[in-house]
N, C-alpha and C positions, 0 to 999 in steps of 0.2 A: 691570307684570309684575314678578316676583321679581325679587331678587339674586343676582349669581351660580348663574344658570339660561341651560341653554342654548334656543333654541325653534329648530323649525322653521320653515319658511312653506311651505307646499305648494300651485303652481297645477297646478289639472287641465288635461289638453293642450284639455278643452270651453269653456275661457273664451276670450272674444270680447274684442276692443277694444273701448274706450267708445263709438263706433259703432255697435257691433257688428255690424261688418261682417269682418272679421279672426280668426282662431281661431289656435292655436298648432297649430305641427305636432306639439308631444310635448309633455307635461309638464313644471315645472319645481321643481328645490326648490332651496332655501336656509337655512342656518342661521347664527344667531348669537349671542352671547354678551350677560347682563348682566353688571354691573360687578361685585366680588366684594364684599363684606360690609369692615368697615374691622374694620381689624386690623393685629396685626403678625406681619409674614411670621418674619423673624430678628430677632437680635440680635447684636454682637460688641461684647464676649465673648458668648459662647452662653450660657444660662441652666445656673448648678450649674458652672462653669467654675474650679479651684481652680489658684493660683500666675500668676497676670495682672502681668506684669512691672509697674514704677513706671513706668517711662516712658509705657507705653502709656496716655496722659491721656484719651483720646478711648473713650466708650460710644455705640454707634451703634444706633440702633432702625431699621429697613427697614417701611413698611409694608405692606400686601394693597392698598391703591387710595391715589390722590393726596388729598393732605389737607387741610382749613382751619385752617393753623399759626395764626387768630387763636382758636379753640376749644383753646388748649394751654394758653394764661394760668391756672393756677392749679390745672393737671390732672397733673402733675410735681413726684414727689418723690424725695428720695432719702436711704437710711434708713444709714451714720448721714451727716448734710445735712454737707458740705463749708463752709470758711471763706465758701469764695466759687467758681460756679459759670455757667456760660455755656449757654444753647442754642443749638444752628443748627439750620436748614433749610438743604434744596435751594428750589430754585426750583420745583419740580415738586412739591414737597411728600410724596414718598415718602421721603424720609430723615429721622432729625433723628439730633444729634450734640449729647451730652452734653458738656463739655471743664471739669475740676475737676482736682487735683492728689489723688491715693490717697495713704493711707497706710498702709506697710508690715501685713500679715499681717491684714487686716480687709475684713471681708464686705460688699461695697455689696451695700443690696437698691432695685433701681429700681420704681418705681410707676406706672404709667400710669393717671391713674384715667379712667371708665369717662363716657362723656362727649364726647369727643373727636369731631368730626365730618369728613367725606370733604367732597369739595366738591361730593359732591351731595344733601348735608345730612343724609346718614346716620350715626349717632352710631356710638360702640364702645360697644356695651349691659352691658361688664360690666369689671372693673380688669384690667390686666396686671400681674402679676411677675413679674421675675427678680432672680436674686441673683447676683454670682460674689465670688471671693477672689484679693486681691491675694500678690504671693508676700511673701517677707519681702526684708529689704537683703543684696544680695550681699554676700560678704566679698571686700573687693581692697585691694592696697596698691601701688601702681606709683611709683618715682621720677617727679618732676616734667618731666623732659626724659631719659628713657631713653639718647637717644641721644649723651648730653654725659655727659663725665669729673667726678664730683666730687672735689674736692680740698680737703684742710685738714691745716695745722702739727700735730704733735705734743705739741706742749708747752701748744695751745689748747681752755681749760673749755669753750666755749661755744660746740663745733660745731655746726651745722645741718646738718641734711643736707633737700634738699623732696621731702613725699615725699603724692599723692592716695590716700586711704583714704575708705572708705564700710565699712560698717557698723562690728564691732569686730575688726581682723583683730589678730592678732600676727605681729609683722615679726623675725623671729633677722636680724644682720648681722656680718659680722666687720670691721675693721681691718686691713690688709697693710699691711707695708713695701714699699715699692715704688723700685727703686734709679734714677737717674738713666735710663741706657739704658733702660730697659722703661717709664718715665715717655714717652718722647719718641718710643716705638711705640704708645704709647695714646694719644696727642694727636694722631700723624700719619695714627690711624686704623689700625696694624698691628693690633691686636686684633681 
């Protein structure tokens, strides 16, 4: 039988039982489909996606049929190759997840080489290649604990304010004189 095909079985009303003593009242018809050719159904990120967030460490591949994951060895390539990457598969062999830390503004090309087999021994005949590009590092700056008041003395030369930054933000700030009454309101939550 051919893969990824639908077959129809027709039984004529003249068909007799195995002993030849009984006939059908009417003909019967049934259909069935064979398993699909092994291959990739979809990827996440989708091929050609631009701006994939860096926090999205998973690259997922869904197959068209359950795969024999033992045939994946040596048939997965990531370019540029990360320092470390880990492949995971689900129990049914339908999903392959590649986990690695991504670099900003980088185009990754994933190649699944021909020869990976489904659980029925059918091999994927050609390489499957897809690519996506990561986003840049978001520019951000915020106080380490924005809900807390930061105070310092007017004559302290090495004043430091804890700030979380990413990218290369420019941070503008100003110092303001605060009289004792306003300080009490700020500390007690009046602001």
